[in-house]
KEKE-3310 file (N, C-alpha, C; in steps of 0.2 Angstrom, whole numbers, plus 5000, padded with zeros to 4 digits):
npx = (4728:4731:4741:4733:4725:4716:4703:4690:4694:4701:4691:4683:4692:4693:4681:4679:4688:4684:4671:4675:4683:4673:4663:4669:4680:4695:4691:4678:4679:4685:4673:4664:4671:4670:4656:4655:4651:4652:4651:4640:4625:4618:4628:4635:4627:4627:4640:4640:4631:4639:4646:4654:4652:4650:4660:4666:4656:4647:4640:4628:4623:4620:4631:4647:4661:4672:4683:4683:4691:4688:4694:4706:4700:4693:4704:4709:4698:4700:4714:4710:4702:4711:4718:4711:4708:4695:4680:4668:4660:4669:4680:4675:4662:4666:4674:4665:4656:4666:4666:4653:4650:4659:4656:4648:4633:4628:4617:4607:4610:4606:4597:4604:4616:4612:4606:4618:4626:4618:4620:4611:4611:4623:4637:4648:4663:4665:4678:4689:4696:4693:4707:4718:4729:4730:4722:4714:4709:4706:4692:4682:4670:4657:4648:4635:4627:4609:4593:4585:4593:4606:4616:4623:4637:4648:4662:4665:4678:4684:4676:4673:4664:4654:4642:4635:4630:4619:4619:4631:4645:4650:4663:4665:4668:4663:4658:4671:4675:4678:4665:4655:4643:4629:4622:4610:4611:4600:4595:4589:4600:4611:4623:4630:4644:4652:4669:4684:4694:4710:4709:4701:4687:4686:4676:4675:4668:4663:4656:4644:4638:4625:4618:4612:4600:4601:4595:4598:4600:4608:4621:4637:4643:4652:4657:4670:4674:4677:4688:4695:4688:4690:4703:4702:4695:4703:4713:4707:4704:4716:4724:4716:4719:4732:4732:4726:4734:4745:4739:4738:4751:4757:4749:4753:4768:4768:4763:4772:4784:4779:4777:4791:4795:4787:4790:4803:4821:4834:4831:4830:4821:4816:4817:4828:4839:4852:4853:4840:4835:4839:4832:4819:4820:4822:4810:4801:4807:4803:4790:4787:4791:4782:4771:4774:4775:4762:4755:4759:4753:4740:4739:4741:4730:4720:4721:4721:4733:4743:4754:4747:4743:4756:4761:4753:4755:4769:4767:4758:4767:4777:4773:4766:4776:4784:4776:4771:4783:4787:4778:4779:4792:4789:4780:4791:4798:4790:4792:4787:4773:4770:4765:4754:4736:4728:4735:4733:4742:4742:4730:4731:4742:4737:4727:4736:4743:4734:4730:4742:4741:4729:4722:4734:4750:4766:4775:4767:4765:4777:4782:4772:4776:4788:4784:4777:4786:4794:4785:4785:4799:4799:4790:4796)
npy = (5341:5357:5372:5383:5397:5406:5416:5410:5396:5396:5398:5387:5377:5380:5379:5365:5359:5365:5359:5346:5345:5347:5337:5326:5322:5314:5308:5304:5296:5284:5282:5278:5266:5259:5256:5249:5255:5261:5274:5287:5290:5302:5310:5311:5316:5328:5332:5331:5342:5353:5352:5342:5330:5335:5340:5333:5333:5340:5357:5357:5344:5345:5349:5356:5366:5375:5381:5379:5369:5354:5342:5347:5353:5343:5334:5344:5342:5329:5329:5336:5327:5317:5322:5320:5307:5304:5296:5291:5290:5297:5293:5281:5286:5298:5290:5283:5293:5300:5290:5289:5302:5305:5296:5292:5300:5303:5308:5297:5292:5302:5302:5294:5301:5313:5309:5304:5316:5324:5316:5308:5296:5281:5275:5263:5257:5241:5233:5224:5208:5194:5187:5192:5205:5222:5225:5232:5230:5216:5209:5201:5198:5193:5197:5193:5195:5196:5195:5210:5215:5213:5199:5196:5188:5181:5187:5201:5210:5218:5230:5246:5252:5243:5238:5249:5254:5259:5257:5249:5252:5241:5233:5222:5208:5207:5198:5198:5211:5225:5231:5242:5242:5249:5243:5239:5237:5229:5221:5206:5191:5197:5197:5203:5203:5207:5212:5212:5225:5233:5247:5258:5263:5262:5252:5237:5225:5209:5205:5195:5190:5182:5177:5190:5202:5215:5230:5236:5250:5251:5249:5258:5270:5266:5250:5254:5265:5260:5256:5268:5275:5267:5270:5283:5283:5274:5283:5294:5289:5285:5298:5303:5296:5298:5311:5311:5304:5314:5323:5315:5313:5326:5330:5319:5322:5335:5334:5324:5333:5343:5335:5333:5345:5347:5337:5333:5332:5329:5342:5349:5352:5338:5340:5348:5341:5336:5325:5321:5331:5330:5319:5324:5334:5325:5319:5331:5333:5322:5323:5335:5330:5320:5328:5335:5326:5322:5333:5336:5325:5328:5339:5335:5325:5334:5342:5333:5328:5320:5312:5310:5296:5292:5301:5300:5286:5287:5296:5287:5277:5283:5289:5278:5271:5277:5283:5274:5270:5282:5286:5276:5279:5291:5285:5279:5290:5295:5287:5276:5278:5280:5267:5263:5258:5270:5281:5292:5289:5276:5276:5283:5277:5265:5268:5273:5262:5253:5259:5260:5248:5247:5249:5247:5243:5251:5243:5238:5250:5254:5244:5248:5261:5258:5250:5261:5269:5262:5260:5273:5275:5266:5271:5283)
npz = (5695:5697:5698:5709:5706:5702:5708:5708:5708:5720:5729:5727:5731:5745:5750:5747:5756:5768:5769:5769:5781:5792:5787:5785:5794:5802:5812:5810:5799:5807:5815:5804:5800:5811:5812:5801:5789:5773:5766:5768:5760:5760:5763:5753:5743:5747:5744:5731:5728:5730:5717:5715:5706:5694:5686:5676:5666:5652:5651:5643:5648:5659:5668:5672:5676:5688:5684:5670:5667:5669:5673:5680:5691:5696:5700:5710:5721:5723:5729:5740:5746:5750:5761:5773:5772:5766:5764:5751:5734:5724:5714:5708:5702:5694:5685:5678:5673:5664:5654:5650:5645:5634:5626:5609:5606:5621:5625:5627:5639:5647:5659:5668:5669:5675:5686:5693:5693:5702:5713:5718:5713:5713:5704:5696:5689:5682:5678:5681:5679:5687:5698:5690:5685:5681:5668:5657:5644:5643:5648:5660:5658:5646:5632:5622:5608:5604:5598:5602:5611:5623:5630:5646:5653:5666:5676:5687:5697:5712:5711:5715:5728:5726:5732:5735:5723:5711:5698:5686:5675:5663:5657:5643:5633:5616:5602:5598:5600:5610:5622:5631:5643:5652:5667:5678:5695:5702:5692:5685:5687:5691:5703:5719:5728:5743:5745:5754:5760:5762:5767:5778:5775:5761:5750:5742:5728:5722:5706:5699:5683:5677:5664:5661:5655:5643:5635:5618:5621:5632:5628:5628:5617:5602:5595:5589:5595:5609:5614:5616:5624:5636:5638:5640:5653:5661:5663:5670:5681:5686:5688:5697:5708:5710:5713:5724:5733:5733:5741:5754:5756:5759:5770:5779:5779:5783:5796:5802:5803:5811:5823:5825:5830:5842:5850:5861:5866:5876:5881:5868:5853:5843:5829:5828:5827:5816:5809:5809:5801:5788:5785:5785:5776:5764:5763:5760:5747:5741:5741:5733:5721:5719:5718:5707:5696:5695:5693:5680:5674:5675:5667:5656:5653:5654:5644:5634:5627:5616:5622:5634:5639:5642:5652:5662:5667:5670:5681:5689:5691:5698:5710:5715:5718:5728:5737:5748:5755:5759:5769:5778:5782:5790:5799:5806:5811:5820:5830:5844:5845:5833:5827:5833:5834:5838:5833:5819:5808:5801:5794:5783:5778:5774:5764:5754:5751:5746:5734:5727:5722:5714:5698:5690:5695:5701:5693:5683:5676:5674:5663:5653:5650:5644:5633:5627:5623:5614:5604:5600:5596:5586:5577:5573)
capx = (4730:4737:4742:4727:4728:4710:4698:4684:4697:4703:4685:4681:4696:4692:4675:4679:4692:4679:4666:4678:4685:4667:4659:4673:4686:4699:4686:4672:4681:4685:4667:4662:4673:4667:4650:4654:4649:4658:4649:4633:4622:4616:4633:4639:4623:4629:4646:4638:4628:4645:4648:4660:4651:4647:4666:4668:4650:4647:4635:4622:4621:4619:4638:4651:4666:4672:4688:4682:4696:4685:4700:4710:4696:4692:4710:4710:4694:4704:4719:4708:4700:4717:4721:4707:4706:4687:4675:4665:4662:4672:4683:4671:4657:4670:4677:4659:4654:4670:4665:4647:4649:4664:4653:4643:4625:4628:4610:4605:4610:4605:4594:4609:4621:4608:4606:4625:4627:4615:4622:4605:4613:4631:4639:4656:4666:4666:4683:4695:4695:4696:4713:4721:4731:4727:4722:4706:4707:4704:4688:4680:4663:4656:4641:4632:4621:4603:4587:4586:4599:4613:4617:4630:4639:4655:4662:4670:4679:4687:4672:4673:4657:4649:4636:4631:4629:4613:4621:4638:4648:4653:4667:4664:4670:4657:4660:4678:4677:4676:4660:4653:4636:4626:4619:4607:4613:4595:4594:4590:4606:4616:4624:4635:4647:4657:4675:4687:4698:4715:4707:4696:4680:4685:4673:4675:4663:4664:4650:4643:4633:4623:4612:4610:4599:4601:4593:4603:4601:4613:4627:4640:4648:4652:4663:4676:4677:4676:4695:4698:4684:4692:4709:4702:4693:4708:4718:4704:4705:4724:4725:4713:4722:4738:4730:4724:4740:4749:4736:4740:4758:4757:4746:4758:4774:4768:4761:4778:4788:4777:4779:4798:4796:4784:4794:4810:4825:4838:4830:4830:4816:4819:4818:4834:4844:4854:4852:4832:4833:4840:4826:4813:4822:4822:4802:4799:4810:4799:4782:4787:4791:4776:4766:4776:4774:4755:4753:4760:4748:4733:4739:4740:4723:4716:4723:4720:4738:4746:4758:4743:4744:4764:4762:4749:4760:4774:4765:4756:4773:4782:4768:4765:4784:4787:4772:4771:4789:4789:4773:4782:4797:4786:4780:4797:4801:4785:4793:4782:4767:4767:4762:4748:4730:4725:4737:4731:4746:4740:4724:4734:4747:4732:4724:4742:4746:4729:4730:4748:4739:4724:4722:4741:4755:4772:4778:4764:4766:4785:4781:4768:4780:4793:4780:4775:4794:4796:4780:4788:4805:4798:4786:4801)
capy = (5345:5362:5377:5386:5404:5411:5417:5405:5390:5397:5397:5380:5373:5381:5376:5358:5358:5367:5353:5339:5344:5347:5332:5320:5321:5307:5304:5302:5290:5280:5280:5274:5259:5255:5254:5245:5259:5264:5281:5289:5292:5308:5313:5311:5320:5335:5333:5333:5349:5357:5351:5338:5326:5338:5343:5331:5335:5347:5360:5354:5338:5347:5348:5362:5366:5382:5385:5378:5363:5350:5337:5350:5355:5336:5333:5347:5339:5322:5331:5338:5321:5314:5326:5318:5300:5304:5291:5293:5287:5302:5290:5278:5291:5301:5287:5281:5299:5300:5287:5292:5311:5305:5291:5295:5300:5303:5309:5291:5290:5308:5301:5292:5306:5317:5306:5304:5323:5326:5313:5304:5288:5280:5271:5260:5254:5235:5232:5220:5202:5190:5183:5195:5211:5228:5223:5234:5227:5209:5209:5194:5198:5192:5200:5190:5200:5191:5198:5217:5217:5208:5194:5197:5183:5182:5190:5207:5210:5225:5235:5251:5254:5239:5236:5254:5256:5257:5255:5248:5253:5235:5231:5217:5206:5206:5197:5199:5218:5228:5236:5244:5243:5251:5238:5241:5232:5226:5218:5200:5189:5201:5196:5207:5200:5211:5210:5214:5230:5236:5254:5258:5265:5260:5244:5233:5220:5205:5205:5190:5192:5176:5178:5196:5203:5222:5231:5240:5257:5250:5251:5264:5272:5261:5246:5257:5270:5258:5256:5275:5277:5264:5272:5290:5281:5273:5290:5298:5285:5285:5303:5305:5291:5301:5318:5310:5302:5319:5326:5312:5314:5333:5329:5316:5325:5341:5330:5322:5339:5346:5331:5335:5352:5347:5332:5336:5325:5332:5349:5352:5349:5332:5343:5352:5337:5337:5318:5321:5337:5327:5314:5329:5336:5319:5318:5336:5331:5317:5326:5339:5326:5317:5333:5338:5321:5322:5340:5336:5320:5331:5344:5331:5322:5339:5344:5327:5327:5312:5309:5309:5291:5291:5305:5296:5280:5290:5297:5281:5272:5286:5291:5272:5268:5281:5286:5270:5270:5288:5285:5271:5283:5296:5281:5278:5296:5297:5283:5270:5280:5280:5261:5261:5260:5276:5286:5292:5288:5271:5278:5287:5272:5260:5270:5273:5255:5251:5263:5257:5241:5248:5253:5246:5244:5254:5239:5238:5256:5254:5240:5252:5266:5254:5249:5267:5272:5257:5263:5280:5275:5263:5277:5289)
capz = (5699:5694:5703:5711:5705:5700:5714:5708:5710:5727:5732:5727:5734:5751:5752:5747:5762:5775:5770:5773:5788:5795:5788:5784:5797:5803:5819:5806:5796:5812:5817:5799:5801:5817:5810:5795:5784:5769:5766:5769:5754:5761:5764:5745:5739:5749:5741:5724:5728:5729:5711:5714:5702:5688:5684:5668:5663:5649:5653:5640:5651:5667:5672:5672:5682:5691:5681:5664:5666:5674:5675:5685:5697:5700:5704:5716:5726:5726:5734:5747:5750:5753:5768:5778:5769:5767:5761:5746:5729:5718:5709:5703:5698:5690:5680:5674:5670:5659:5649:5648:5642:5630:5621:5605:5609:5627:5627:5627:5646:5651:5665:5673:5670:5679:5694:5696:5694:5707:5719:5719:5711:5713:5698:5696:5684:5682:5673:5684:5679:5693:5697:5685:5687:5677:5660:5655:5638:5643:5653:5662:5656:5639:5629:5617:5604:5604:5598:5602:5615:5623:5636:5649:5657:5668:5683:5688:5705:5714:5710:5721:5730:5722:5735:5736:5717:5707:5691:5684:5669:5664:5652:5640:5625:5612:5595:5597:5601:5616:5622:5638:5645:5659:5669:5684:5700:5703:5686:5686:5686:5694:5710:5720:5734:5746:5746:5759:5758:5767:5769:5783:5774:5755:5750:5734:5727:5716:5703:5694:5678:5675:5659:5662:5649:5643:5629:5614:5623:5637:5626:5629:5612:5597:5595:5586:5600:5617:5617:5616:5630:5642:5639:5645:5660:5665:5664:5675:5688:5689:5690:5703:5713:5712:5716:5732:5737:5735:5747:5758:5757:5761:5776:5784:5780:5788:5803:5805:5803:5818:5828:5827:5833:5847:5854:5864:5868:5880:5881:5862:5849:5838:5822:5828:5826:5808:5806:5806:5797:5782:5783:5783:5768:5759:5762:5757:5740:5738:5740:5728:5714:5717:5716:5700:5691:5695:5689:5672:5670:5675:5662:5649:5653:5653:5636:5629:5622:5613:5627:5641:5642:5646:5657:5668:5668:5673:5688:5693:5693:5704:5716:5719:5721:5733:5744:5754:5759:5763:5774:5782:5786:5794:5804:5810:5814:5826:5836:5846:5845:5825:5825:5836:5831:5840:5830:5813:5802:5797:5790:5777:5775:5771:5757:5749:5748:5742:5728:5723:5718:5710:5691:5688:5700:5697:5689:5677:5672:5670:5657:5649:5648:5639:5627:5623:5621:5609:5599:5597:5592:5579:5573:5571)
cpx = (4735:4736:4735:4729:4722:4706:4693:4689:4699:4697:4683:4686:4695:4687:4675:4682:4688:4674:4669:4681:4679:4663:4662:4679:4689:4695:4681:4674:4682:4677:4662:4664:4670:4659:4650:4652:4654:4657:4642:4630:4621:4621:4637:4633:4625:4635:4644:4634:4635:4649:4654:4659:4649:4654:4667:4661:4649:4640:4628:4619:4619:4625:4640:4656:4668:4677:4687:4687:4693:4690:4704:4706:4695:4698:4711:4705:4698:4710:4716:4706:4705:4720:4717:4706:4699:4684:4672:4666:4665:4675:4679:4666:4660:4672:4670:4657:4659:4668:4658:4647:4653:4661:4648:4637:4625:4621:4606:4604:4610:4602:4599:4614:4618:4608:4613:4627:4625:4617:4616:4608:4621:4631:4646:4657:4668:4671:4689:4692:4697:4703:4718:4722:4727:4728:4715:4704:4705:4699:4686:4673:4662:4649:4639:4625:4615:4597:4588:4591:4605:4612:4623:4631:4646:4655:4668:4672:4682:4683:4670:4665:4652:4642:4631:4628:4622:4614:4628:4639:4652:4657:4666:4667:4663:4659:4666:4680:4675:4670:4659:4645:4634:4621:4616:4609:4607:4592:4594:4596:4612:4617:4629:4638:4652:4663:4680:4693:4703:4712:4700:4689:4679:4681:4673:4670:4664:4657:4650:4636:4632:4617:4608:4607:4599:4599:4599:4605:4607:4619:4630:4644:4647:4658:4669:4679:4678:4684:4698:4695:4687:4699:4708:4699:4698:4713:4714:4705:4712:4726:4723:4716:4729:4738:4729:4729:4745:4746:4737:4747:4760:4755:4751:4764:4773:4767:4768:4783:4786:4778:4786:4799:4793:4787:4802:4814:4831:4838:4830:4825:4820:4820:4825:4840:4846:4853:4844:4831:4834:4834:4820:4814:4821:4813:4800:4801:4805:4792:4783:4788:4786:4770:4767:4774:4765:4753:4754:4755:4741:4733:4737:4734:4719:4716:4721:4726:4740:4750:4754:4745:4752:4764:4759:4753:4765:4773:4763:4762:4777:4779:4768:4771:4785:4783:4772:4777:4790:4784:4776:4788:4794:4783:4784:4799:4795:4787:4787:4775:4764:4763:4757:4742:4727:4728:4735:4735:4744:4734:4726:4739:4742:4729:4730:4743:4741:4729:4737:4746:4733:4725:4730:4746:4761:4775:4774:4765:4772:4785:4777:4773:4786:4789:4778:4781:4795:4792:4783:4794:4803:4793:4791:4806)
cpy = (5350:5367:5381:5393:5409:5411:5412:5398:5391:5395:5390:5375:5373:5378:5369:5357:5360:5361:5348:5339:5344:5340:5325:5318:5314:5303:5301:5295:5283:5276:5276:5267:5256:5252:5250:5248:5261:5271:5283:5292:5300:5313:5315:5316:5327:5338:5335:5339:5354:5356:5347:5332:5328:5340:5340:5331:5341:5350:5358:5348:5339:5348:5356:5362:5374:5385:5384:5372:5359:5344:5340:5351:5347:5334:5336:5345:5333:5324:5334:5332:5317:5316:5323:5310:5300:5298:5294:5290:5291:5298:5287:5282:5295:5297:5285:5287:5300:5297:5288:5298:5310:5300:5295:5294:5300:5305:5303:5289:5296:5307:5299:5297:5311:5315:5306:5312:5326:5322:5308:5297:5288:5274:5268:5258:5247:5233:5226:5214:5198:5186:5186:5203:5217:5226:5224:5232:5219:5208:5201:5193:5196:5195:5197:5194:5194:5195:5206:5220:5212:5204:5194:5191:5183:5185:5196:5209:5217:5230:5240:5252:5250:5238:5243:5257:5254:5255:5253:5249:5247:5234:5224:5214:5204:5205:5199:5207:5220:5232:5237:5245:5244:5246:5240:5234:5227:5221:5210:5196:5191:5200:5200:5204:5205:5208:5214:5220:5233:5243:5253:5259:5262:5252:5243:5227:5215:5203:5200:5192:5184:5178:5186:5200:5212:5223:5234:5246:5257:5250:5257:5266:5266:5256:5250:5261:5267:5258:5263:5277:5274:5267:5278:5288:5280:5279:5294:5295:5285:5292:5306:5301:5296:5307:5317:5308:5308:5322:5322:5313:5321:5333:5327:5319:5330:5338:5328:5327:5342:5342:5332:5341:5351:5342:5335:5330:5330:5340:5353:5348:5343:5335:5347:5348:5335:5331:5318:5326:5334:5323:5319:5332:5330:5318:5325:5335:5327:5318:5330:5335:5323:5322:5335:5332:5320:5327:5339:5331:5324:5336:5341:5328:5328:5340:5339:5327:5321:5310:5308:5301:5289:5295:5303:5290:5282:5292:5292:5278:5277:5288:5284:5269:5270:5282:5282:5270:5277:5288:5282:5275:5288:5291:5280:5284:5298:5292:5278:5271:5279:5273:5259:5262:5266:5281:5286:5290:5282:5271:5280:5280:5267:5262:5271:5266:5252:5254:5262:5250:5243:5252:5253:5248:5248:5250:5238:5243:5256:5250:5245:5259:5264:5254:5255:5270:5268:5260:5269:5280:5271:5267:5283:5285)
cpz = (5697:5699:5704:5711:5706:5706:5714:5711:5717:5732:5733:5730:5742:5754:5751:5755:5768:5775:5773:5780:5793:5795:5786:5788:5798:5809:5815:5802:5801:5814:5810:5799:5805:5816:5804:5789:5779:5767:5767:5762:5755:5761:5757:5741:5741:5746:5734:5723:5728:5722:5709:5708:5694:5684:5677:5664:5659:5652:5650:5643:5658:5672:5672:5678:5683:5686:5672:5663:5672:5676:5682:5692:5701:5704:5711:5722:5729:5730:5741:5751:5753:5760:5773:5776:5769:5762:5755:5739:5722:5713:5705:5699:5694:5684:5675:5670:5664:5653:5645:5643:5637:5624:5615:5608:5617:5630:5629:5635:5650:5658:5671:5674:5675:5686:5697:5698:5701:5715:5722:5718:5712:5707:5699:5690:5685:5677:5674:5682:5685:5692:5693:5687:5682:5671:5658:5649:5637:5648:5655:5661:5648:5637:5623:5614:5603:5603:5598:5608:5617:5630:5640:5653:5660:5675:5684:5695:5706:5711:5715:5722:5727:5725:5736:5729:5715:5700:5690:5677:5668:5656:5649:5633:5622:5605:5594:5598:5607:5617:5630:5638:5652:5661:5676:5688:5702:5697:5687:5684:5688:5702:5713:5728:5737:5746:5752:5756:5764:5770:5773:5781:5765:5754:5743:5734:5721:5714:5699:5689:5676:5671:5659:5655:5649:5636:5624:5617:5629:5635:5626:5623:5607:5598:5594:5592:5608:5619:5620:5623:5637:5643:5643:5651:5663:5668:5669:5681:5690:5691:5696:5709:5715:5715:5724:5736:5738:5741:5754:5762:5761:5768:5781:5784:5785:5795:5806:5807:5810:5823:5831:5831:5840:5852:5856:5867:5870:5879:5873:5857:5844:5832:5821:5828:5819:5806:5804:5801:5789:5780:5781:5777:5763:5758:5758:5749:5737:5736:5734:5721:5714:5714:5709:5695:5690:5691:5682:5670:5671:5670:5657:5648:5652:5646:5631:5625:5621:5618:5634:5644:5647:5651:5663:5670:5672:5681:5692:5696:5699:5709:5719:5721:5727:5740:5748:5758:5762:5769:5780:5786:5791:5800:5810:5814:5819:5831:5837:5844:5838:5823:5829:5832:5833:5835:5822:5806:5797:5794:5783:5774:5771:5765:5752:5746:5744:5735:5724:5719:5713:5703:5689:5695:5697:5692:5682:5673:5669:5663:5652:5646:5642:5633:5623:5620:5615:5603:5596:5594:5585:5574:5569:5566)
residu = (MET:THR:GLU:VAL:THR:SER:PRO:GLU:SER:LEU:LEU:PHE:ALA:SER:THR:ALA:GLN:ALA:PHE:LEU:GLU:LYS:GLU:ALA:SER:LEU:ALA:ARG:VAL:ARG:GLU:LEU:HIS:ALA:SER:GLY:THR:SER:PHE:GLU:PRO:GLN:TRP:TRP:GLN:ARG:ALA:ALA:GLU:LEU:GLY:TRP:ALA:SER:LEU:LEU:VAL:PRO:GLU:GLY:LEU:GLY:GLY:GLY:SER:VAL:SER:GLY:ASN:GLY:VAL:ALA:ASP:LEU:ALA:LEU:VAL:ALA:GLU:GLN:ILE:GLY:LYS:THR:VAL:ALA:PRO:GLY:PRO:LEU:HIS:PRO:VAL:SER:THR:VAL:LEU:ALA:GLY:LEU:VAL:ASP:ALA:ASP:GLU:PRO:GLU:ARG:HIS:ALA:ASP:LEU:ILE:GLY:SER:LEU:VAL:SER:GLY:GLU:ALA:VAL:ALA:SER:TRP:ALA:VAL:TYR:ARG:PRO:GLY:ALA:GLY:TRP:SER:PRO:TYR:THR:PRO:GLY:VAL:THR:ALA:THR:ALA:GLY:GLY:PRO:GLY:PHE:ARG:LEU:ASP:GLY:VAL:ALA:ASP:ARG:VAL:GLU:ALA:GLY:GLU:GLU:CYS:SER:ALA:LEU:LEU:VAL:VAL:THR:GLU:CYS:ASP:SER:ALA:LEU:ARG:GLN:PHE:VAL:VAL:PRO:THR:ASP:ALA:PRO:GLY:VAL:THR:VAL:GLU:PRO:GLN:ARG:SER:LEU:ASP:LEU:THR:LYS:ARG:TYR:ALA:ARG:VAL:ILE:PHE:SER:GLY:VAL:GLY:VAL:ASP:GLY:THR:ALA:ALA:VAL:GLY:THR:PRO:GLU:GLN:THR:ARG:ALA:LEU:ILE:ALA:ARG:GLN:SER:GLN:ILE:ALA:GLN:VAL:LEU:GLN:CYS:ALA:GLU:VAL:VAL:GLY:ILE:LEU:ALA:THR:VAL:VAL:ASP:MET:THR:VAL:ARG:TRP:GLY:PHE:ASP:ARG:HIS:SER:PHE:GLY:ARG:PRO:LEU:ALA:SER:TYR:GLN:ALA:LEU:LYS:HIS:ARG:TYR:ALA:ASP:LEU:LYS:ILE:GLY:LEU:GLU:ALA:CYS:ARG:ALA:THR:THR:ARG:ALA:ALA:VAL:ALA:ALA:VAL:SER:GLY:ARG:THR:PRO:ASP:ALA:GLU:TYR:ALA:VAL:SER:ALA:ALA:LYS:SER:TYR:VAL:GLY:GLU:HIS:ALA:SER:PRO:MET:ILE:GLN:ASP:CYS:VAL:GLN:LEU:HIS:GLY:GLY:ILE:GLY:VAL:THR:TRP:GLU:HIS:ASP:LEU:HIS:LEU:TYR:LEU:ARG:ARG:ALA:VAL:LEU:TYR:ARG:SER:MET:TYR:GLY:THR:PRO:GLU:ASP:HIS:ASN:LEU:ARG:ILE:TYR:ALA:LEU:THR:GLU:GLU:LEU:GLU:SER:ALA:SER)
# end
C-alpha cells in the first residue's frame, strides 16, 4: 500500500472501488451470508478480468501490474476490499501465485498460473498444522518419495476457501526437508471438511491427505529454496491482511465521525463535545499509525529488502493489536445501535478479529521481532 500518485494507479484504484461498491456492497455481503455462500465464482472471474490476480505474475506468464509494482497494486486492491469487507479469494490466490512464480522453473505450472490469473480456478495455501498456531516451517503433512512421485499424508486446517478450490499448494516435510506440492482437491485421498469462521463470508476448511499420490512435476521449487518461498508467501499474506484492515479502519473511523455530526444532544452535534473530539482524534492517530506501518511493510516486501520480514512483523503486530480495540471504540461511540445485528459495524469487527489471529498473532510477531533483533545484534 503506497501513496497513489500516477494516473494509472489512480484509475486502477477508482475502478476497483467502483466495482466493489456495485458488486460487493455490504448488503451483498449480508445476502451471501444468508445463503451460506462464501463468494460467487462468476464474481471472482470478473474481478480477475480487472487484473486483480495477475499483479504478482510476470508478463511472460500472462501477468503484469499497472504501476510495475505488483505488491503495491495488490495492497491497494486489498485496502479497497476492506472498505466493504468484500468476499473473494484474493488472499489465497495471491499467496499461491507468489510461490509459483518465484520457484525455479515456474513454467512447469504455467497452466495453473494461467487459470488462476483468468479467475477460472481458485487455489489456496495449505500451511496450518491442526492444533497449532502460526508455524509455517512445521507442517502437519508429510511427503514420502517413492517411484516417480510422492505420497502425501497428514492434515492441514484453516485453509481459506478450501471448499471452493480446485488446487492446493501444500507445505510438507519430505525427508527432513521442507517441500511444497500442487495437489488437486479432487485427487484420490483428499478430503475437504468445512470449518466455521467468525467472518460472515470468509470460509475455511480442514483438508485430510490419506495416501495422496502426486508425480514429481507437482513439486514447487527445490528443497533448498522452499524455506525462502514460504517466507515470501507469508509476507504477501500478512501485508495483504494489514492493507485490508487499514481499509476497514478508514471506513469505520469515517463512519463514526459522520455519526457524531449527524446525531444531536441538547441541540448540539455529538461531535462538538470536547470529550468526544479527543476520542475521534485518538482514532485518527491510530488509523494513520496503522497506515504508516503497513505502507513501510509493503515497500519492504516490494523491494525484497533484507529487513522485509522485520517490517512485516512490525506491521502485523501493530495493526493486529490496535485494530480490534479501535473498532470496539467505534461501536461504543455509536451507542446502543452499534451493537445491533442490523448495523454494519460488526461486519468490520468480525474480519479484523479474524485477521488478528491468522498468519500470526501480535504476540507471535513480537517474538519474531525479538528473534530478528537478536540475530542482527549477534551478526554485528
